N, C-alpha and C positions, 0 to 999 in steps of 0.2 A: 170657278178659274182653272184653267187646267195645267197649270206650271207643274213641273216634276224635276226633284233636285234627283239628279243620276248618280248612281254608287257605283264604285267600279266592282265590286261584288259583296256579297255578305261574309263574315268569315266564320260565322256559327249560325249556319241555317237553322240544325236541330234545338236550339235554345230560344223560345219565342219570347222570353222575359227579358231577356238581355240581348241585344244584336249589335254587335261591333260595326258601325258603318264607316266607310273609308271618307271619312269628312269631318272638319271643323269648323269651329264659329271664333270667329276674332272679336274680340269686346273692346271699345274704344273710350275709355271713362274721360267724364269730363277732368277728374281731380288729376288726371295723368297719365301713369303707366297704362299698356295694353294687355289684355289678357287673351289668351287662346284657352277654349273646352274642347275636347275631344268629344262627337258628339255618340256616343258610346252607350246609348239608354234609349227605350222608346219612346220614354215621355221627360220632360223637363218644365218645372216651372221656374218664372222669372218673376221675384217681387221685390219689392223695394225694401231699402235699407235705411235707418238714421245715420250710421256711422259710415266714414269714407273707408272703406273696406271692400275685397272681392274675396268670395268662397263660392266652388262648388261643392253641395255638401250634399248628399243622398237625393242628387237630382236636382237640388234648388239653387237658382242662382241667384244670388242678391246684389243688386245695384243702388248705388245711393243716390236717394232721392229725399226729398221734403214732401212730397206726394205719394200718398199710398195707392199701390199697382199691383195687380197679378194678372201674369199673362201666362199661357200655356203653348208648349212647343210639343207636338205630336208626330211621330214616324208611322205612316202606314204603308202595308208592304203592296207594291205594284205586281212586281216578278221578284227573281234571285236577282236580277241586275239594277233595279231601279225600285227607288220608294217614294212616296208624298210625305212634306213636310208640313204641316199644319200649323199655322199661328192663330191664335184664337185669347181674345181679352174675357178674363173671368171677371175682374175688376178693376175700373179706373177707367179714364179716357183712352180715346182709339189712339193706336201709334201710327207711325209713319213709315211707311215702306214703298220705298224709292219717292219719297216726297209726297204720299198720296197717303191721305188719312184712310187708315183701315181697321176695322174690327176683327175681323175672319179673315184668312185667305192661305194658300198654298205658295209656298216661296221656292226657289230655283237657287242655285249657284251665282254668287256675287251679288244677289239681293242685298240691298241696305236696308236695316229694320232700325229706326228711331224711337229710341225710348226717354223721355225727356230730353237730356245733353250725353246720353248715350248712345253709341252707333254698334249696332252687330250686324257683321258681315259674313255670308257663309259660304265656303269654299269647299275642295277635294282635300283629301289630305295630302297635306306636302311631309316632306324629308324632314322640315324643320319643326312637325309636331312634336318629336320626340325631345324637342329641348324642354327641361323644365321650367314650370310657372313660375317658380320661386324666383320672387323680383328683387335686384341689386337695391338694398337701403339706401342707394345713395345718390346724386344727382346723377344726371347725365355729364355734366363737366366734371363733376368730380371722378368719373369712373374714367374718363378720356385724360384726367392731366396724369402727369409723373408724380403728384403726391404719395407717400406712403402710407399704405393703410393697416390696421392691425385690427387683428379678427380675434375676438374674446369667446367662448363658449366651453360647454363641458365637452367630453369625449363622445362622438358620433352626431354633432349638431350639425356636421356640415361645412366644416371652416375650409376643409381642401376644394369640396365643390363650389364653394363660394370663390375662393381666391381664383380659382379656374374661370371662373364665369366673368370676373372682374378682366381679367387679362383678356379674354376674348372678344370682351366688348368694349374693350380700351383702343382698339384700332393699333396697337402698335405692330410692328413686322417681327419683332424679334420674337426667341423662343419664351416658352413658360417653364422655367425648371424650378423643379420642387425637390426641396431636401428636408426630409424628415428627420430632424436632430435628434430625437430621441431614440431612432432606430442605429445610430451612428457610435458606433464603440470609441471611447474617448481619445485613442491613442489615432483617428483617422480624422478626427474634425476638421484638423487644418489642411490634410489633404483632400478632404472633401469639398472643403470650402476654396481655399486658395488655389489645389492643384501643386502636382509636384513634379519636378525632373526626374528621367531616367537616373538610377541607383541614388539616389538621393536619403533612402534609407530601406533595411532589408524588406522585401516585396516589391518594390519600386521597380518594375520590367520593363516601364514604359512611362514617356511622359503624359501627364494627363492636366487637362485643362482647369478645370474642377468647377463647380457651379457659378461663382462670380464671373470666371470669365464665359462661361457659355450662354449667361444671360444679358448679356452685354446687348443692348439694344433692345431688351425685352423685359421681363416680368423674374424678380427670383422671389420663390416663395420658401421662406424657414418656418416650416411647420413645427410646433414646440419649442418654440423661441426660450422656454423656461427652462430647456436642459442644458444650452449655452454656458460653460465656465465662466468665471469673472475673468481671467487672463483673456479668453476668446473673445469676451463682450469687448474688453478695450479694445483686439487687433480691428475686429469688425466695424467699432465706431470711428476708427481712422479712416477705414477705408469707405466707411458710407459719407463723413465728411469730404474727401478729396478724391475717392474715384480710382485711387492708385493703391495698388496691392505688390508682395511679391509671390511667385509660389514657394512651395517648400524646396528649400537645395538651392534656389537660383538669386542672383543679385541684380537679375535685370529686373527692374520694374514695368509691369503692366498696368493698363488703364481700362476700366469697365464702365460703362454707365448704365442704369437699370431701374426700374421701379421696383422696390421693394415691398413685399407684404408677408406680414408675420403674421402667427397666432399661437396661442396659449390656454391652456385649459385648467390655468391657474393663475388667479388675482398676481397682477404684475405689481400692487403697490406692497402687496403683503410679500412677495418677495424681495422686495427692497426695503422694508423692515427687518425681514428676516437675515440680511446679509448675503443674500442669494443672487442680489442683482444690484450692479452699478447703478448710482440715482443719474448719471449723466446718460447710462444706456436708455433705462427707463424712459426720462422725457425725448430721446429720440425717436424713440419706437411709438410714442403716444403722441407725439407733435404733428402727425397727420390726420388723417382719418381713421376713427375708431368706431368699430362695427361689433355690436354684441349678438349674440346668434342664440335665438332662446332655446327651452328645454322643448321638445316636440310636441308635447302636451301642455305647455304653459297657456296656450290659446288655444280654444276650440276651432277656432277659423282656420289657424295655421296648420293644427293638426290634420284638419280633412285636407286640408291644400296638399299637404306632404304626400298623406295617403291617396288622393285621388293621382299623383304624379307616380308612386309605385306601381300603381294599378296598373298606366299605361308603361312603364318600364318593363315589368314582369310579364304582362299580358296576362291579367288574371281579372278577377271580379270579385271583389270583397263585398259581401251582403249588409244593406244598410243597418241591420242588428248589429253584426260583426264589428261594422264603425264603431258604433255607439259603446260596446264593448272593450276594443282597443282604448277607446278613449278613455275609457276608465284607468286603464291600466299606469303602474309605474315604470316606463321604457329607462331604465338608467343609463343604457347604450343608446340611446335617441335613435335617430333615423336609423343609424349601422345596425343598431340591433333589432327595431321592426323590422328592415329590409330582410335582414339575413333569415328571420323566424316566419317572414312571407313566403321566402323561397323554399322552405324546409317543409311549410304545410303546403304549399302548390305539389310538392313531391307526395305530399301523404294524401291529399282531397283532390286534385285536378284544378282545372283554370278557377272553376266556379268554389269559393270559398265562403263555408259557414261554420255557424258555431258548431264545435263537436266537442270531445273530451280531450284532445290535444290542446286546446282553448284552458280546459278548464284545468287541466295539469299544469300546464305555464302559471297561470294564476295562482295557482296551492306553491309552484318553485320561487315566486317572485315573494309570496308569504313569506314564502322558508328562508327565505336571505333575509329578513328582517327580522327575524326570531330573537338576532343579539340585541339589536336596538332595545327590545321588549324588557331587558335589565334594567331600565332606565325607569324609573317611576313614571316620568311625566309622559313616555309615549306609550303607557298599555292603553288599550282600548277598552272602552267600555262594555258590558253585555248588549247595550242597546245598539251600539257602534257595529259590533260583531252579526247580531241581527238581521241589522241593516245591508252589510255586504253580503248576508246569507239570502234576503229576500232579490237582492239585485241581482246574484247569481239565476236564481231561478227565472227571475222576469224575462232574462237574456237566452235562456234554455227553453222558454217559449215562444222567443220571436217577437218579444215585448208587448206580451198579452196581459195586461193586467187582471182581466178575468179568470183567465186560467191560471194566473199565478195564486191570485186568490182562493179560487176552487182546491189547486194542489196544497196549498202552507194550509188552508182553514182558516183563514184571517180574511179580515173586512177590505174589500178595495183600496179604500181610503188609507189603509195602512201601506199598503203596496205604494200609492202613489206617493206618499210621505219618504217612504224610504229609496225611491228611486230618483227621487229628486234634492236627495241630500247630498253632502260634499262626494265626489271622487274617492274610489276605491283606491288604497296606498298600495 
């Protein structure tokens, strides 16, 4: 076949190991949500998976299937303006390309590749490729409804990102109003929420609509709702029930209709038990949809998905060895901490990131932050655990080579294998 997948241009011509192509692949799985994969590597493997998930991990794309298969996608350079995308069956039955069974073929734009009940389509890069692939854990009907949403997760897990994405996909025409309650002084809470009239208090030099008024017809996102005082919880509860409120210093009633999204980095039930949250306010917040956002490395596939998105957003390439290293670390600040660290590392090393002394210093810093917890007898590590941690560090420094790690540390290869498969670094 002579079909060619045309590219706008090659963005990194001097690096043959990783060329960033101006194209992407849309995957439509039978179990529901669609996924986009940016074709920024020279080789991809498509493998079957026993569970219903999607993950692009180190150039491997997993698709849910009860059958076993392994396919290969390879880019071949034609010139600096185009390349060939070759599809090849390594293991399993032939796949369908535009309804024709094939074991090997060259693909072109808009070709449709069918693997089981999954459909893969190839396109030029569009502006929407910059959108995050992180799926909203709600049904389409739930997203497009007016029912409130409560987001729970630790600092940096992407609560603000998820709230904005729910708003964008809800189809409402109104504004997305984000109010971080933890960043507002108690004296200005009412003014920021309900608005005020000019001259109603010292410093009120103009009329202010307030977040509730500005969110009319749209979405009001109250971030860190756990920062709200009991008094304001009572006032906000009345507004949520009636949609009516009074700006500070005004006797004229106003109305506002909006979708409420709230978030907290603390467990709300614990706040109720501690007397910091009204029970009726709590039930009002959780009466809608509740979404719990995981820690970044609570799940391997979620971690790699987030890291892949950050690669695209920050225009960087993280080596497979470094990705494995990062997954083993304890990112207390979650996505926010990892993103800021990658930005700093890009300045230090450039767009192509690999394991260096900066990563080892970061690991030692993370370990240092846990020194206080070692005073607790139950958290003290055994000598065997410390030995495994050291073997893992050397394993990553050698680029994931068991043989080289074994030779440097003068231990058996089997000892290295056991160490690198032990529980993750803390």
